[in-house]
N, C-alpha and C positions, 0 to 999 in steps of 0.2 A: 191656392190655400197656403197658409203659413205652417211651417213645421217647427216643432219644439222637441227637445229631449226631455223625457220623463226620467228624473233622477231618483235613486234610492233615497228616501227621506231620512233625516236624522231622527232616531227613535229613542234617544236617551243619552245622558252625558257620557257614559262609558261604553256605549254600543257603537262599534266601528264597522260592523259588517252584518250581513244577514244572508240566509240561504233562500233561494227561490224554490218554493215548495210546489206551487201550482199556478199556471197561467189560467185565468178564468175567461179569457177572450182569445180570438184568433186574429192573425194579421188580416187587415181589411175590414174588420168589424167596426161598426159605428157604436159609440158609447155616449152616454149622457154624463153630465157633470156629477161627480160623486159615485158613479158606478164603480164597483170594485173590479180591478183589472188583473190583479195578481195577489197570491197569498205568499207571504214571506215568514221566515222563522228566525228568531235570534235565540241566544242562550237564555233569554229572559221570558219573552212572550211571543205568541204567534199573532200576526197582523195581516190586514189587507191594505193594499195601496189603491186608492181611488183615482179615477180620472180627474184631472185638474179642471176640465171644462168639456163641453160637448165637442165631439170630433171623431176622427177615425184613427185606429191603431195602424200606422203605416208599416212599421217593422218592429219585431221583437228582437232585442239585441243579446239577451242572455237566456240560457236554457234552464229548465227545471233541474234542480240539484246544484246549480252553480252558486258559489259563495261570492257575494258582491259587496264592495266597499260602499259605505255611506257617501253619497254624492256622485256615484258612478251612474252613467246612463243605462237604463234597462229597456227602454223602448223609444221609438220615434212616433210622435203624435202629430196628426194634421188637424188644424182648426180652420175655420172659415176666415176669409180675408185674403189680402195680397200675398203673393209668394215671398218667402224670406230667402235671402242669399245663403244663409246657413242656419242650422237648428239653434234655437235659443233654449238653454237649459231651464227646466222648471222642476222643482221638487214637489211631489205630491205628499199630502199628509197621510200618515199611517194611522189606522184605527184597528184595535184588537178585534179578533173574530173567533168564533167557536169553530172547532174542527168538524166537518160534515160527517154524518153517519155513513158507514160503508155502503149502505143500500142506495144512497143517493149520489155516490161518486160519479156513476155513469150519467146521472142527470145533469151534472155540472158541465159536461162536454157535449151532451146531446143537442142537435139542432132543434130549434123551436118549430113545431108544426104550425103551418099557416092557419091563422084564424083561431088558434087555441085560446090564447090569452092576449087581450089587447094591451097596448102600452099604457093607456089610461082607463081606469074603471069608470062606471057610471057616476061615481062621486067626484070624479076628476083627479083622484089620487094616482100618482105615477108609480109604475111597477118596472123595476130594472130588468134588463135582459136575463140576468142570472135568476132572479125570482120567477120570471115568466117561464124560463126553461125548466126549473125544478117543479113548478106548478103543473106544467104540461105533462112532464114525465110521471109525476106522482098522482095525477088525477085530481088535483085541487082546482075546483071551479072558480070562476070569477066571483060568484056570489060568496063563496067561502073566503076568498081573498079580501073582499070588501068588508067582511065582518071581523077580519083579523085586526088586532090592536098593534099598530106598528111602533117600533121603538126608534126608528131612524129619524132623520131630519124631516121636519114638517109632517110627522106621523107616517113616514114611508115604511113599508114592510121590508125588513132586511132579510138576508139569508138566514140569520139566526132565528128570526121570528117564524119563517116558514118551515125551517127544519124542526123547530120545537113543536109546531103544529102537527107536522107529519109524524114525529115520534110519539106524540100523544094520541095517535089514532084518528087525526082529523081529516086525513085524505080519503078520497073515494076508493082509491086503489092502493094496495100495499105491495111493495116489492116482495118477491118470493123468498129472498134471503133475509132472515131476521137480523136486526141490528144487534151487535154484540153487547153484552152487558157491560156497563161502564165500570171502570176500575173502582175498587173500594175507595171511599173518600178519605179513609184514614188507614195507615198501615197497621198491621196486627199489634204493633207496640203502641199505637195511639199517637204517633208523632205526626207533625205537620211536615210537609216536604216543600222546599223552595224549588223554583225552577232555575237551576244553575248547572252549567256544563262541567262534567268531570269525566275522568277516564281511568277507572280502577283496572287492575290487572285482569280481574275476572268479573265483567259486568253482570248485574243481576239478571238481565234479560237474555244472557247467553250462558245458561247453567252448565257447569262442568259435569254434573251428574245426569246421565241419560234418563229421560222420562218415558215410561211405558204408556203409550197411547192406545187405549182399548177402543173397540167398535162402539160407536155412538158418542164418543167424546167429541166435544167441540173445541177446535183450536182457533184462537183469535189472537192475532199479533198485537202486541202492545202499541198504543199510539205513541207519538213522538215524546209527549210530555211524560207519560208513564215510564218510558225507557230512561229518560233523564232523571226522574225521581228515583228509580231503582238504582241507577248508577250512583247518585248522590248519597243515598242511604248506605249502600255498601261501602263507599269511600269514607263516609263519616265514621262508621263502625271500625274500619281498618285504621283510621287516623287517630281517633280519640280513645282514651281509656275511660269508658263510660261507667259512671257510678250514679245511683239514684237515691235520694233521700226523700222521706215522706213526712208530711205534717198534716194533722187534722185540725181545722180551724172552725171555731164557732162564729158564724157570720150572721147571727140573728139580728144584731143591730143594723147591719148593712141592708139586709133583706127588708126589715120593717121600715127603714128610712126611705129606701127606693120605692116601696109600695105607697108610702105616704105622699111622696113628692112627684112621682113620675108623670101624673096628669098635668100638674102645674108646670113642670119642667118642659113638657112638650108644648103647652100653650104659650109659654114665655119665649121659647127658643126655636120652635119649629122642628125639634129633633126628638126622637124617641130616646129614652134613657135606658140602655141595657146594662147588664152587669159588666160587660167588657171594659168600658172606660174606667169603671171603679177599680177593677182588678189591675189595669195598666197603671193607674195612678199609684196604687200601693207598690207595684213593682218598681216604678221609677224612684219612689222614695227610698226603697230598700237598696237600689243600685247606688244612690248617692251615699248611703250609709256604708256600703261595701263596694267600692269602685273596683276591687279585684275581680268582680264578676263580669264587669264590662270591659273585658280585655280580649285580645287575639294573640295567637302564638305565631311568631315569625322565626322559624328555625329555633335558635336558642334564646331569642329575644321575646320578651313579653311586651306587647303594645297596649298601653292603657288608652282607651278611646276617650276623647274629650266629649264627643256628643253621645247622648243616650238615645239610640234609635231602636225602637221596639217593634219587632215584627209580630204580626198576628195572623194565625192560620185562617184561610177563607176557602170555602168550597167553590169550585168552578162548575159550570153546567155539565161538563164532561164527566164529573165525578172525581176528577183529580183535585189536588190541593195546591194552593199557591200562598205565598206569605208576603202580603203587602206590608210596607214599613211606615210607621209613624216616626218621622224624623224629628229629633229634638223633642221627644215626648214629654220631657220634664218641664218644658217651657209653656205647656198648655194648661189652662185651668180646666175644670170638669166640663164646662160647656164646649170648649175648644176640642177636648178629647172626644166627646160624644159626636161632634160634627165630623171629626176626622175619621173616627171608627166607622160611622155609618156611611160616609162617602166612599171609603176604601172597600168596605164590604159590598156595597151596592154595585160599584164599578167592577169588582171582581166577578160578581154573579152575572153581569152583563158583558163580560169579556172586554171591558174598556180600560183596563189598567195600562199604564204606560211603563216602559222599562225603568224609569226613575222611581216609580212607585214601589218597586220590589227589590231595590238594591240598597246597600249601605247599612243593613241591620247590624246591631251590636248585641242584641239579646232577643229571644223569641218566646212568645207564649202560645200555647195550643190549648184551646178550650175543648177538651175531650168530653166534658159534661154535656155539651150540645148533643152528643150521640147517646146519652144515658150512661156513660162510663163514670165510675166513681174514682178511678185513678188510672195512671198509665206510666210507662217507662219510655218517654219520648227520646228520639235520636237527635243529637245536637246538629244544629244547622251551621255547617262549616262556613267560614272560619271562626265562628263564635265558639265559646267554651261552655255555654250553659243554655238550658231551655226549661221552661216551666209548663207542666200540664195542669190544667185547672179541672178538677172533677165536678161532677154534678152536685148541686146543693140539695140535701135531703133532710127531712125532719126526722130527728132521732131523740130518744130519751138520753139525757145527759145529767151528770152531777153538777149542781150549781152550788158554789161556795158562797155563803152569806154570813154576816156577823152573828146571826142566830144559829148557825150550823149549816150542815150540808143538806141539800134537798135534791129531788129529781124533777126535772122539767123537760118539756118538749123544746128542742132547740134546732136551729137550721145549721147543719154541719156540712163541711166539704173537705176533701183531701187535696193537698197540693203536692205534686210529684216533681222533684227537681233533679234533672239529669245534668251532670257536669263532667268536665274533662279532668280526670285525676292527675294528668301530667302537670296541670297548672293550678287547679282548684282542689285543695285538700278537703277532707271531710268536715273539718271545723268551719271553714269558710262556706262551703256548699250547704251544710246543714244549718248554720246560723243565718245565712241569707234567707232561706225559705221560711225559717221560723220567724224572721223579722217581717216578711211579707204577710205571714199569718197573723202576726201581732197587729199590724196596721189594719187588717181587715176586721179582726176581733174588736179592736178598740175604736171602731167607727163611731163618730159623734151623732147620736140620734137627733140632736138639736141643730145640726149643721144647716146653714142657710144655702139656698141654691146659688 
């Protein structure tokens, strides 16, 4: 048999290392091509490293918890064929993955009971050792597996698919320990949280004030991403002098235009037209008008960013938030923005974002209206200096000025909440910027062509 080194794959332009969080296989275990073998974590996303081809894991070279450099061997892998005089390096591709629920952690390591779930179902579909192990432990039958809609390659059932099935009550047996409730999708201030590593003096997940835990209280440790979000939020508040300005915008024209063209838009472009690309379009126009918003602070130096890279909050299956970035957002037309927004949102929900997708942002928008909120005071996504919260669009009576006089009508209204760093952005700039965004939305052309 030939032996090759499995190397830690390159996961993004600025990602140089990753932490080994969990080995999904044992030495001597046979795996098939694309079977996940190890879970890794960077300061951006969590991922799985799959097997490069069918073979046997001969030796595990790094332990759980070790920090490994990109390109460093993490395991020795044996494949069929003639023996090789020395291991040949091979880098496996990384694919993002959802964190397993606590009640199935034991299932990830449990040996598969003989005859429980076969490698291939009656339909011929392949089931990986990890999926079969979880199915056996959680009482998921072959019939149930066959009915699952797989999101993996060639319709394979992935770990994410079976965990979602179990969490939705699809298994025959349920572990005695209930899954902890997912962390809230949005912090109490309505802000979106990027996944970025930081180290404040007093991390949010290690409170300095003692908590009185009473009988019957449930204690659930934060998952890794929530700890990072907590640290990042505390760090941001400790770093920036937060100020928030509010504007109410009449977006009736925009709402009516979208309603008129959304069906035609989807038929012509194969993409749904949501409000998000329309909002981002207005934001990029306003940033061009006020480049002082698209800056970062480097000590006593203000760095004016050439590119306009707009981050947009997206919910993960775990309930946490992540902020994928539309790089050079000002260079897209509306169709391009819609495609980019939909692609990033879909891949975020499927845990398929890459590190490069969530870095390099220069300004962030958080659509708190998705949760029915009318406004919020979002926390700045460091090292940026401003963030915009988009409130829910609601029908409200409003005064309409006409040449014949004022009248009252039903209008579509929304609040824009703009938080900015008062060290760099004064009230005039921060307030004028959000007013300009509101103006672009209010003056939307009802006769605009797609």
